[in-house]
C-alpha positions, 0 to 999 in steps of 0.5 A, spaced: 586 550 574 580 554 576 574 558 572 572 565 574 567 563 578 571 558 582 576 563 583 571 568 586 568 563 591 575 562 593 577 569 594 570 570 598 571 564 602 578 565 604 577 572 606 571 569 611 576 564 614 581 569 616 576 575 618 573 575 625 567 572 623 571 565 623 572 564 630 566 567 634 568 570 641 562 567 645 561 560 641 554 557 641 554 550 644 552 547 637 559 550 635 563 547 641 560 540 640 559 540 632 564 544 629 572 543 628 577 547 633 582 551 631 588 552 636 590 559 637 594 563 642 588 564 646 587 556 646 582 552 642 576 555 639 571 552 634 570 555 627 563 559 626 558 556 622 559 561 617 567 559 617 565 552 617 561 553 610 566 557 607 572 551 609 567 546 606 566 550 600 574 551 599 575 544 600 570 542 595 573 547 589 580 545 590 578 537 590 575 539 583 581 541 580 582 536 575 589 535 577 587 534 584 581 530 583 585 525 579 591 524 584 588 525 591 582 523 595 577 528 598 579 526 605 586 528 603 584 534 600 580 536 606 585 534 611 590 538 607 586 544 607 584 544 614 592 543 616 594 549 612 588 553 614 590 551 622 597 553 620 596 560 617 590 562 622 595 565 627 599 569 622 598 577 621 598 576 614 592 574 610 593 570 604 589 571 598 584 566 595 590 564 590 595 564 595 592 559 600 589 555 594 597 555 591 599 553 598 594 547 599 595 545 591 603 545 592 602 540 599 598 535 595 602 535 589 608 533 593 604 527 596 603 524 588 608 519 586 609 513 583 608 507 587 609 499 586 604 495 589 603 487 591 597 483 593 596 476 593 591 472 589 589 465 589 584 460 585 589 460 579 595 455 577 600 457 572 602 450 571 608 451 566 609 458 566 613 463 572 609 469 570 603 472 566 604 479 563 597 483 563 598 490 561 600 494 567 599 488 572 603 482 572 601 475 575 607 471 578 610 466 582 613 468 589 619 472 587 624 475 592 628 479 587 622 483 586 623 486 593 630 487 592 629 495 591 625 496 597 628 500 603 626 496 609 626 499 615 622 500 622 617 494 623 617 491 616 623 486 614 624 482 608 623 476 612 617 477 615 614 480 608 616 474 604 613 470 609 606 473 609 606 472 601 611 466 599 605 461 599 601 465 594 601 468 587 603 475 586 599 480 583 603 486 582 603 493 578 605 500 579 600 506 580 601 514 580 597 518 585 597 520 593 598 514 597 590 513 598 589 514 590 595 509 588 592 504 593 585 505 590 587 505 583 591 498 584 585 495 588 580 497 582 585 494 577 586 488 581 578 487 581 578 488 574 584 483 573 580 478 577 574 479 573 578 478 566 581 472 569 574 469 571 571 471 564 578 467 561 575 461 565 568 461 562 571 462 555 576 456 556 571 451 561 564 451 561 563 450 568 568 454 571 563 459 574 561 453 579 568 450 580 573 455 579 574 461 584 579 467 582 580 472 588 584 476 592 587 472 597 585 473 604 590 475 610 589 471 616 595 473 619 593 480 619 585 479 620 584 483 613 580 481 607 587 482 604 594 485 605 597 490 600 605 491 600 606 498 597 612 502 596 615 508 592 618 507 586 625 506 587 624 503 594 622 508 599 617 508 604 615 501 604 608 500 608 603 494 608 596 496 608 590 492 610 585 493 605 578 491 605 575 490 612 578 487 618 575 480 620 572 479 627 567 475 630 560 478 632 561 479 640 554 477 643 554 478 650 548 476 655 547 484 656 547 485 648 542 479 647 538 482 652 538 489 649 536 486 642 530 482 646 528 488 649 529 494 644 530 491 637 524 485 637 529 480 636 524 474 639 519 477 634 523 477 628 525 470 630 518 468 630 517 472 623 522 467 620 519 461 622 511 463 620 508 461 614 502 466 614 505 473 614 502 480 612 504 484 607 509 488 611 511 482 615 513 479 608 517 485 606 521 485 613 523 477 611 525 479 604 529 485 607 533 480 612 535 476 606 538 482 602 541 484 609 544 478 610 546 477 603 549 484 603 553 482 609 556 476 606 558 480 600 565 482 600 564 487 594 563 494 597 559 496 591 554 490 591 553 491 599 551 498 598 546 496 592 543 490 596 542 494 602 538 499 597 534 493 596 532 492 603 529 499 603 526 497 596 522 491 599 518 497 603 518 503 599 518 502 592 511 499 591 510 504 585 515 505 579 514 513 580 519 517 584 523 511 587 528 516 590 523 520 593 519 514 596 525 511 599 528 517 602 522 519 605 520 512 608 527 511 611 527 518 614 520 518 617 522 511 620 528 513 623 526 520 625 519 518 628 518 511 631 521 513 637 529 510 637 532 517 636 536 515 630 535 522 627 533 529 630 526 532 628 530 538 626 535 534 621 529 531 618 530 534 611 538 534 611 537 527 613 532 526 607 537 530 602 543 525 604 539 519 603 537 522 596 545 523 595 546 516 597 541 513 592 544 517 586 550 513 588 546 507 588 543 508 581 550 510 578 553 504 580 547 500 577 545 504 571 552 506 569 556 500 572 561 505 576 564 502 581 568 507 585 563 511 588 562 508 595 566 510 601 567 505 607 564 511 611 558 511 607 557 503 607 558 503 615 553 509 616 548 506 611 548 499 614 546 502 621 541 506 618 538 500 614 538 495 620 534 501 624 529 501 619 528 494 619 527 494 626 522 500 626 518 496 621 517 491 626 515 496 631 510 498 626 507 491 625 506 491 633 502 497 632 497 494 627 500 495 620 499 490 615 499 493 608 505 497 605 499 502 603 498 503 610 505 504 611 506 509 605 500 513 608 503 514 615 509 516 611 506 521 607 502 524 613 509 525 617 513 528 611 507 533 610 507 534 618 515 535 618 514 540 612 509 544 616 513 544 622 517 550 620 523 546 618 525 548 611 528 544 606 
């Protein structure tokens, strides 16, 4: 389950978590505002920084156990570790590292079940067939018999769910894991099935790439990209998952537009779009706008992530050497030092390391064709940073920067200042 080194880490960190060092008597402001709190007999108390590091390390080790890594999501592991720790912290009997690990692993194992899943698919005509079996997946016309085993209850009823899916073809399959992992695995298989069907179309019809569009069906009634019906094998615990991201109109009030004009150079950016003659930096801004818009319109999270990094590379990948460092350094300096307060100077190198880790995910997606590494939280956070990076580049053009070499020179200077300021990497 765990090697000798991992066992030593668990024993040491669990000992820390159940010691007096875990809950400081006089917490700092930082501990109160940034660290999770534990409910004790004396009221809520924040974890110390030392305990928080230990908790994260314990979580990481447990999440890396092969059985858990393949069946539970990192978020589920983190939640279970914290829940078990919170339940035990008030006990006078301190668990050993192995006892605590067994407790968490046992709880996580109980979440792992075989799930049946259904999603609507469109862009296909079965013509003279009722269904097509594709390995563990199956495409069929709407079939109420498939839902007979489901134990309906609560807000879900057969009539409501069947009405939601009845006008589309059904893509169904089984998946084993915790609820989150079962859904994620099924979504990956569904995406691969769509890819396979697209290849089949190209094999059968030369113009299929233009004329056909096989896709997971959107769900207008729930305003989600698509809806997945999931239930445990045997029919228990049916639930509907609105997957992808919710759809909503972008609210642009007079107040928000005024903010964009006043703070974010909206009018200047609009002017750049219309200009025929641009400086090198202005041209890079326009190219970044194109790729940000393309990322925004893409429904695939990994492709969105890759295209957002393309926005970054419009500015900082001007040389082939040390691209990871150049991109991370470029974003970090802009978001720290252009005056918008997105990143505090004290967090400069921590933020830079985070960017390098994200660029590593981008490299794995491109060079190893891995497609399940990017979390929604990563995408939301990174898109926010890239948007502010573009605004910051516009701010630099307003200060007279014309070439990417000028920008690079300033980025290197600020990075060097940060290294000398007492902040350590």
